[in-house]
N, C-alpha and C positions, 0 to 999 in steps of 0.2 A: 783558683788563682785570682788575685785582686790587682788593682792598678799600681800597687806598691811593690811589685815583684822586683827583687834586686836591692831593696832597701832593708831587708832583714825582717819584713813583716809578712812573709809568705804564709798563707793559711791562718793568719791570726784574726781574731775578732776585733774589728775597728772600734766597736763599742767599748771594749776594755782599754783601748789606747786612743783616746780622743785626739791627742796631739799628732798621731800618725796620719790623720786626714789632711793635715796642713802641710806635710812634707812635700807631697806631689804638687799641690797648688803653689807653694812657695817656689819650688824649682821651676815650674812653668812660668810663673810671673817674672822671675828673674831673666828668663830667656826672652820673654816678649816685651820687657820693659824698655829696651833700647829702640828708639825710633830713628830710622835713617835720616840724616840731615836734610836730604831733599824732600822729605815727607813731613817735616815739622811745619805746622801752620803758624799763623800770627799769634795765637794764644799759647803756643808751646805744645799743643796736643797734636795727635796724628791728623794729617790732612794730605790726601793724595796729591793735590796740586798746591801744596804749601810753599814750595820754592817760588812758583810764579807769583803768588800773593805777596811774598816777602820782597821779591824783586820789584814788583809793581809799586808797592808802598815806598821802597827806597827811591825809586825813580821819581815818583810824585813829590816826595819830600825834597829831593835834590834839584830836580829840573822844573817842577811845576806841572800842573794838569794839562796845559796846552801842548807841551812837548810830548807828553806820554799819550795824548789822545790820538795822535797819528800812527801809533804803534799797536800791533797785535802781538801779545806776548803769550807764548806757549811753553810747555815743559815736556821733555822726553827724557825721563829718568833724571840724570844730573846735568842735562843739556838744556840751556835756556834758548829759545828760538824767538827772534824778533822778526816781524814782517811789517813792511810799510812801503809807501811810495815816495820816491825822490828823497831818500835819506842822505843828508850831507855827511861828509867824512867826520866833521867835528862831533856831531851827534852820535855817530856810530862808535867813535872812540870813547865818548863819555858813558854811553849805555853799556858798552862792553866792560869797561873798568868797574862800573858800579855793580853790574851783575856778577862779575867774578869775585867781588869782595864779599858777596853773600855766602854764608856757610851752606854747603851742599851743591854749589854750582861748580862744575868742573870744566865746562865748555860753553861757548856762546856761538850760535849761528845767526847770521843776519841775512835776511832775504829781502832784497829791494825789488819789488814787483815792477817798478818802472824800467829796470835794467834787464829783467828777465825776458827772453824771447816769447812772444805771444803765439800760442797755438790756436789755429783756426778751427 
């Protein structure tokens, strides 16, 4: 049995049918060609942390480097997590709206470490 079982090439000699080699690879390429939107990087290729990089770029272009420097940005699947100290409400609204506008972001979490209870 070869790897083309079910395609009608059972027991056939693949040297006689060179096109048969490409049936399985074309089918596999079609299944793997779609990249989840949260994994698309800046260059359009697969990137495990692509959503974070695209959100970071959008924030830097919109708000400037100084506003983004106080934030730590992380990704958990389709969730964008912002961490920072003393985040004002206006900044939180802006970063939330900008992050949710990026393809692949479904949810935003904001963690203000100044408002979190400190554990000794």
